[in-house]
C-alpha positions as CSV (number, residue, x, y, z in Angstrom):
1,M,72.7,29.4,1.9
2,G,70.3,27.1,3.7
3,K,71.4,24.6,6.3
4,H,72.7,21.3,5.1
5,R,70.0,18.6,5.2
6,P,71.4,15.0,5.2
7,L,69.9,13.1,2.3
8,G,69.4,9.9,4.3
9,I,67.4,11.6,7.0
10,L,65.3,13.4,4.4
11,A,64.7,10.0,2.6
12,V,63.7,8.4,5.9
13,S,61.3,11.3,6.6
14,V,59.7,11.0,3.2
15,L,59.4,7.2,3.5
16,L,57.9,7.4,6.9
17,I,55.3,9.9,5.7
18,L,54.5,7.8,2.6
19,F,54.4,4.5,4.5
20,G,52.2,6.2,7.1
21,M,49.7,7.2,4.4
22,A,49.9,3.7,3.0
23,E,48.8,2.5,6.4
24,V,46.0,5.0,7.0
25,V,44.2,4.7,3.6
26,P,43.9,0.9,3.7
27,S,42.6,1.1,7.3
28,F,39.4,2.5,5.8
29,T,39.3,0.8,2.4
30,R,40.3,-2.6,3.9
31,L,42.5,-3.6,1.0
32,F,46.0,-2.7,-0.1
33,L,48.0,-4.7,-2.7
34,L,45.9,-7.8,-2.0
35,I,46.4,-7.6,1.7
36,S,43.2,-7.2,3.7
37,R,42.0,-6.2,7.1
38,P,39.0,-7.4,9.0
39,R,35.9,-5.2,9.0
40,V,35.9,-4.3,12.7
41,P,36.2,-0.8,14.1
42,A,39.2,-1.7,16.3
43,A,41.2,-2.8,13.2
44,T,40.2,0.4,11.3
45,W,41.2,2.8,14.1
46,M,44.3,0.9,15.2
47,G,45.6,0.8,11.6
48,A,44.8,4.4,11.1
49,L,46.5,5.4,14.3
50,T,49.6,3.3,13.5
51,G,49.7,5.1,10.1
52,L,49.4,8.5,11.7
53,F,52.2,7.7,14.1
54,Y,54.4,6.8,11.1
55,C,53.5,10.1,9.3
56,T,54.0,12.2,12.5
57,S,57.4,10.5,13.0
58,G,58.5,11.5,9.5
59,I,57.3,15.1,9.8
60,L,59.0,15.5,13.2
61,L,62.4,14.6,11.6
62,L,62.3,17.3,9.0
63,P,63.5,20.3,11.2
64,L,66.6,18.3,12.3
65,R,66.1,19.1,16.0
66,R,67.1,16.5,18.6
67,R,64.0,17.0,20.8
68,L,61.8,16.5,17.7
69,A,63.9,13.5,16.7
70,F,63.3,12.1,20.1
71,L,59.6,12.6,19.8
72,S,59.8,11.0,16.3
73,L,61.4,7.9,17.9
74,L,58.5,7.8,20.4
75,F,55.9,7.9,17.6
76,L,57.9,5.3,15.7
77,A,57.9,3.1,18.8
78,G,54.2,3.6,19.1
79,A,53.7,2.5,15.5
80,F,55.9,-0.5,16.1
81,L,54.0,-1.5,19.2
82,G,50.7,-0.8,17.5
83,R,51.6,-3.3,14.8
84,I,52.5,-5.9,17.4
85,V,49.2,-5.3,19.3
86,M,47.3,-5.6,16.1
87,M,48.9,-9.0,15.4
88,V,48.5,-10.3,18.9
89,A,44.9,-9.1,19.1
90,G,44.0,-10.7,15.8
91,L,43.2,-7.3,14.2
92,Y,45.6,-8.1,11.4
93,P,44.9,-11.5,10.0
94,M,48.0,-13.7,9.7
95,N,46.2,-16.4,7.8
96,S,48.3,-16.3,4.6
97,F,51.9,-16.1,3.7
98,L,51.3,-12.7,2.0
99,Q,49.6,-11.2,5.1
100,S,52.3,-12.5,7.4
101,L,55.1,-11.2,5.1
102,A,53.5,-7.8,4.8
103,M,53.2,-7.4,8.6
104,S,56.7,-8.8,9.2
105,V,58.3,-6.5,6.6
106,G,56.4,-3.4,7.8
107,T,57.3,-4.0,11.4
108,S,60.9,-4.7,10.5
109,M,61.0,-1.4,8.6
110,A,59.8,0.5,11.6
111,A,62.7,-1.0,13.6
112,F,65.2,-0.2,10.8
113,F,64.1,3.4,10.6
114,A,64.4,3.8,14.4
115,I,67.9,2.3,14.3
116,Y,68.9,4.6,11.4
117,I,67.7,7.7,13.3
118,L,69.7,6.7,16.3
119,L,72.8,6.1,14.2
120,K,72.4,9.6,12.6
121,W,71.8,11.2,16.0
122,S,74.7,13.6,15.5
123,S,73.0,15.1,12.5
124,F,70.3,16.6,14.8
125,K,71.0,19.9,16.5
């Protein structure tokens, strides 16, 4: 039999990978669910990097190893900080309720995922 894989950690891994891709693709298309980004290279590359950090974080959780989970948390922190930097630098326009809501929800989710990983730390070997 294979090793027991906690469903919650698997779900978080998959969500991080999906949300990461949902961050990378709009970085280049500039539009996702009516939320837009400015057409400046810094916004494109910061958004793509943030998305890649999310994806990497999710992938690193899959083996259920503590060292990789720690790296996953570092990448998740990088994604969190990247979103904050994008807001402060004006690379993510906050000129509408929808834009502000999207950024707030996305940033809060990154924090929630990090807290969840820490709460499930004993699941990692």
